[in-house]
C-alpha positions in Angstrom: -3.9 -11.8 10.2 -5.0 -10.6 6.9 -3.1 -12.6 4.2 -3.6 -11.1 0.5 -1.9 -12.1 -2.7 -0.5 -9.3 -4.7 1.2 -8.9 -8.2 4.1 -6.2 -9.2 2.3 -2.8 -9.4 -0.6 -3.9 -7.4 -1.5 -1.9 -4.3 -3.2 -2.3 -0.3 -4.7 0.5 0.9 -4.5 0.6 4.8 -7.2 2.9 6.7 -9.2 5.9 5.0 -6.8 5.5 1.9 -4.1 7.3 4.0 -1.5 4.5 3.8 -0.7 2.7 0.4 1.5 0.0 -0.2 2.6 -1.2 -3.7 4.4 -4.3 -4.6 7.2 -2.6 -6.9 9.3 -6.0 -7.5 9.7 -9.9 -6.5 13.4 -11.3 -6.8 13.6 -14.6 -5.3 12.6 -14.4 -1.6 12.5 -10.9 -1.5 10.0 -8.4 -2.2 10.3 -4.8 -2.9 7.4 -2.8 -1.5 6.8 1.3 -1.6 4.9 2.7 1.1 3.1 5.6 0.6 1.9 7.3 4.3 1.6 11.0 5.5 4.6 12.3 7.2 3.0 12.1 10.7 2.9 8.3 10.7 6.4 6.8 11.4 7.5 3.9 9.0 10.3 1.5 10.1 11.4 -2.0 9.5 10.0 -4.4 12.2 13.7 -5.2 13.4 14.7 -1.6 13.8 11.5 -0.6 15.7 12.1 -3.8 18.2 15.9 -2.6 18.6 14.5 0.7 19.5 12.1 -0.5 22.2 14.9 -2.6 23.6 17.2 0.6 23.8 14.7 2.5 25.4 13.8 0.1 28.0 17.7 -0.4 28.5 18.2 3.2 29.3 15.4 3.5 31.5 17.4 0.9 34.0 20.2 3.2 34.4 20.1 5.1 37.3 20.4 9.0 36.8 23.5 9.3 39.1 25.4 6.9 36.8 24.8 9.5 33.8 26.0 12.4 36.0 28.9 10.5 37.1 30.0 9.9 33.2 29.1 13.3 32.1 31.6 14.5 35.0 34.3 12.2 34.1 34.1 13.1 30.4 35.2 17.1 30.0 34.2 17.1 26.3 30.8 16.1 26.8 28.3 18.8 25.6 26.3 20.7 27.8 22.6 19.9 28.1 20.3 22.3 26.6 18.9 24.0 30.2 23.1 24.3 31.1 23.8 26.3 27.9 25.8 29.3 29.0 24.2 32.5 27.5 25.7 34.1 24.6 27.7 37.7 25.3 26.4 40.7 23.9 
């Protein structure tokens, strides 16, 4: 792990100047960072990323027939895209 010290308004550059992280402010034990990155790069807080990974793993453990049973028991469940009714002329 690289450890750097930065002051307010100082920045870090990651990669080929593709990602820029700027220290915007420091209040007590909190540091406000500004992140400039191309739209194709996802930026999120680590705890949200971990929760997303956990949810994805949990969804893989659900047997497909369980989902079918849930859909059949709830008539208000929207149709899947491949099951949409064709529009009448």
